[in-house]
Each structure stands twice: as structure tokens, then as C-alpha cells.
N, C-alpha and C positions, 0 to 999 in steps of 0.2 A: 602442543603447550606452547604459549607465548611467553617471554621472558623480558622482564622490565628491569631498568636501573632502579636501584633503591635510592630514590633522591639524586643527588649529584655524585654519590659513591659509584665504584666501578662494580659494586657487587650485583650480579644478574639474578632476580629472584622471579620465580614462576608466578605468572599473573594469578592463578589460582593457587591457593595453598590449603594447608590442612590444620585444623586446631583442635585441642583436645578438651576444651572447656565444657563442662556439663557432662558430656558423653563418656570420657574415659572415667571408670569407676562406677559412675551413678547409673549409666544407661547401656554399658556394654562390658564383657568380661575380656580377658586376654585374647582369647582366640578370635572374637569379632573384631576387637580393636586392631589386631596384626593383620587381619585381612582388609581392614579399611585402609591402615597406613600402606599396605603392599600395592593395593589397586592405585592410590594416589601416585605412590612413586613410580609404579609402571606407566602411569599417564603422564609422567613428566613433572609432576610436582617435586619441587626440592625445597620448600620451606615448611617445617613443623613446628607449630607454635604451642607453647606451653608456659607455665607459671608456678611459682612455689605454692600459692594459695589454691590452685585447682585440686580439688579432692584431698587438700591439706598435705600435698606431695605425692599421693598415690598416683596422679596422672604422670607425674614425671618418672615414677618407678616402673608404671606400665610402659611408657614410651622407651625407656632405657632398656627394659627386657627384649622390646621388639628389635630395636637397633642392633641389640647385642646378638641376638638369635640369626639376623639376616645378615649381619656383617656387611653392610653397603659400603663401599669405598667412603671415606670421611669426607673426601673433596667432592662428593656428589649431592650432599645435602646441608641445609641450613637448619640449625636449631635454635629455637629462643627459650629464655626463661624470663621471670618478671619478679622484680622484688618490692614489698612494700607491707603486705598484710602479714606475713609469716606463714609456716606450714604447720603450725600447732593451734589446737583450740585454745582459746582465753591467752594469747601469747603475753609474755612479759615484756617489760618496756624495750629491752635490749634484743627481743624477737621479731621486732617489726619496725616498720619507718624506712628511712633513708639515711641514717646515720652512717658513718664510715664503717662502724662495727658490724651493724646487719648487713649493708651493702655486700660487704666482703665475705662475712661468714655464709650469707644465702647464696651467694655464687658457688662456694665450695660445696654447700650441701646440695645444691641443684646438680651439679657436676657429679657428684657421688650417685645420686638417684639416678641420673641419665647415663651413667657410667661412661662419661666422656671426659676428654682432657681439656676441652674448651667450649665456650659457648659463642657461636657466631654473633647472635644479637641477644643483648641484656636490656631490658626495659625497667625503667622506674614506673611501676604500676599506677601510682597516683602521686601527685605532689605532696610533700610533706612539710607541713607548717611549721613543725618544731626542729627542722634540721636547715641550716644554711644552705643555699644552693650551691655556694662554693665548696663545701665539704663533701656534697654528694657528686659533683664534677670531678674533685680531685680523687675521689675514691673510685669512681668509673675510669678515670684516667690511668690510675695506678693498675687496675686490673688488665687494661688493654697493654700496658707496658710490660706486664708480667706474662702476657700471651694467654691469659684465662677468659679474653673476651676479646672479640674482634671488632664490633660496633655496639655503641651504646644508644640508647633513645628514651623516650618516655611515652606514657599513655595516659591519656586524657588530662594532659596539662593545658593551660591556657596558652595563648599565642604569647602574651607577656612573660609568662614563666618559662617558655622554651627560648624566648630571645634572652631573657636574663642568664640562663645557662649557657647560651651560645656565646654571649658577651663576656662571661666570667671566662670561658675557656680560652677566647681570642685573647682576652687581657692577660691572662697568665700562661699563655703558650701551652696549653692542655686541649685534650681533644674533645671537640664539640659534639653535641648529641646529632646522630645521623637521621633518625627516624622517629616517628610519633605513631601511635596504634590508637586512633580514634574509633569511635563508633560512627558508621556512616551507612545510610540507607535511604530509601525513597521518603521515610517520615522523620529522618534525622538528618538534616542538612546544615543547619545554620553555622556551626563550628568550623567543618570541613570546607564548605563553599564560600564562607565570608570571613570568619576570624582567621584562618590560616592563609588566607588568599595570597598575601604578600610573601609569606615564608617560603613558599614553593621556589620561587625564583631567587629571593634575596639571601637566603642560606641553603638552598638546595634540599629542602626537608623531605625525605621520603615518606611513605605512609603504608602501613600494615592494616588495613580496615578490618574492624570486627561487627559482627552482627549485620551483615548485609541482608538477611532475611528479617531483621527486627524480631529476633527471638521466635522465629517461625511463622509470624503472622502473614509475612509476604510469600509464604508457599501458597496460600489459599486455602489451607486445610482448616481453617477456623471459620471459613464462609458460612458453615452451617452448624456451628456450635464447636464445643471442645472436645475432641476426641480422648478416649479413655487413655491411649498410651503416649498422649502429649505430655512434653516436660512441664507444661502449666499444671499437671496433676502430681507431679513429684514433690517430695517432702522438702520443705525449704523454698519452694517456687510459688507458694500461696500469692506473691506479690504480682506475679505473671498472670495467675488467673484473675486476679482483682483488674489488672490492667487491660485484659482482653474483653472482660465483661463491663467495663466502665462505659460512660456515654462516650468518651472520646475514643475508646477501643472499638465500639460499635460504629462509629463514625468512619474510622480507618477501615473497619471491615468492609463497609459499604463501598468505599473507593477501591477496594481489592476486588470486589464482585465485578466492578466495570474494568478494572485491568486485567482480569482474568479473562474476559471476552475479547479484549485487545489482543492479548497473548494468543488466544485460540485463533483469531483473524490472521496474526502473523506465523501461524503455523508452530507456536511453542506451548511452553507451559508457563504458569505464573512464577514458578520458582526461577526458571531460567531467565525469563524477562527480568527480574528483580536483580539477579545476579550480574546480567549482561548491562544493566543500567549503571550498576557501579564501575563495571570494566570500562563503559564507555568514557568515564571521566579520565582524562590524561594524567591527573595528579594523584591517581590510585596506582601505587605500585605494585600492591597485591591484595586480593581479596581472601580473607581467612574464611574458609567453609567448615562446617562441622558435619558429623554424620553420626546416626546411631545404627546404621545398617550399610552393607557393603553396596546395595543398589543405589543409595543415596549418593556415595561417592561417584559410582558410575554415572549419575544423572548430572550431578554437579559439574563434571568435567565438560560437558556440552555448553556450558554456557559462553565460551568463547565463540563457537559457531553462531550464536544468537546476535553477538554485537552488530555485525553487518546488517541484521534486519532493521536496527534501530535507526532508520531514516530520519531525516529532518521532520517530516511529516509525523513519523511513528513519535518521536520525542516530544513534538508540540502536543499530540494528542495525551500523551502521558503527563505532561505538565498542566493541561486542562484539568485532567482527572484529578490529579494530585492537589492542585491549586495551593501549593505551599512554597513556591519559589523564593529563596531569601533575596531581600533586596541589598545590594551592595552599596555602602554609604557614600556619599557624594564627595566627601574628603579623602 
């Protein structure tokens, strides 16, 4: 396993991490979940990603049971949670958002579900238009001062919103955000590569990227249709089915067929090629992977061995196939 600094912080995070979105509760039971987590931990993964909204808190409950059972030394792993949507169906106004009340209470609830004394990383899962950023920054700072959170960050915030939070923190001598959790993959590049470009050096922004396989489409398993056991066929994921069968989805699948051939020429799989492509970017602190089966965990862990196969020529071929490289502004 390779370890990278989380931005300019001193925290060393495994380049490949393990997330529980979708799979914990919906696609696996406790037995399979713990097998996946143990395999990841034994492979050197030290970051396990979670959120209050994942399966309405059940994902954190599952992860908490696994952590309790195996009793790994607390200083060997990093756990995150995220706050915004709440952990109940049809949340009341005080059960969602980024107000001081919900940020603090959601932290306490996550700690209880995870059976932990503190969170290593705590993300604002989305920006909240109803709450002043200063209020959220102060709430996060207070949680850090109390020892309940070690680092806080954002997820899917604009560069302007991140800079506003950073500026507020510096103005009032509060703790600034350390990391952002954005979507990043071969088909989703603009925000990560262009919008955030200056933030990596100017404020030392770390990144814990999600959906490196674009909800599974970059595995190549949809090249010949949608398999029955796909998440695209799960209740609540009809939007994913529509996406894969749309005109743009079919155009992406046509590109993936060509990428799959390139992967085979390089002696690897489409999945590992897509993960390695993300890992190749030096601004990626960690790639959050998911799995519904232990075999997928074992396979994902091989992605670091593929990075060296991505020569300048191979990367040029990938760019030619994707034909979507974002343009940097001239100013």
C-alpha cells in the first residue's frame, strides 16, 4: 500500500480507501461487510469512509459493529462521517443541514453508531444555503477543540465556497477545512482538474475522491447490457438505470469498449485501469473504492501496481479515447 499526505496536513492516508455507500445494508449483510473490511485493512487500507445518510445510519451501525468485533488499535485507522441530509426519513428542519445544532448532534449520533470516541474526518456532505458558512466553520472548530473531530472538510462544495470557509477560519483564528470529497473519474473531470486547480497549492486542499468507477460503468460490466445483479437494478437507483441506457450513457459505453481493449493490451482490466488513472493524479490523496463482494476488494487493491503501466503514451491514448480533457482558463 502507498500512503499519501491528506493535502498539506500531516495525516498519512492510504492511497486506496474503502467506502460503504450503497453496499453496506443494501448489497451486503454483516458477515460479508466484515470480510470486505478485514481484507481491506489487511491490505493496508487505513481510511474507511461513511456518512449519516448512508442507509439512514445503518451503514455506520454495521461499520461500528465490525470495528468493535475486531478491536483494531484505534491509532491504525481513519474513520469519517458526513453531515447534511440527516439519518432519518423525512427529516425535520433541525435534523438536517449544517446549522450548529445539526452539525453537533449529528456528530454525537455518528459516534454512537460507530462506537467511537472521535471521528478522524468529518465532512459537510453538501453546502447549505440556509446556514451562514461562519456558523458551520465555528461548529466544526468547536468539535475539533473538544476532541470529537480531528479534521473537517467538505464534499461537493464549489471552489468559491471552500475559499469562503477557509477565509472565515483564517479571519477568526478558527480551524480551516483540510479536505474535499469530490466525484472524480474519467467522465467527471471539470471540477477536480480545473475548478479546484489553485486550491491544491494555495490552501493545501486534500482530496478523498468518490465514484472513481462512475457508479460501476467504468468496470466495463455494462458493455453488453445491464447485469441482473447490478446496482442499477436496485430499488431507488432507477436514475442509474436511466443514465446507462441514455444516449450519453451509450456514448460512454462505446468509449469504455475501446478503453477495455487498451487495458487488455496493457495486461490489466478495465476496472484497474480506471482506478489507476485516478491514482496517477498527484492531487488525489485517496481513492475511495466500494465493494459488494470480498473478491472485488482483493481486485481493487491491485490498482497501485497498474499506475506504472500508465506511461505518457498510454495516457495519451486514454485522452484520445475519452476526448473530454477540460481546458484550463487563460486567466
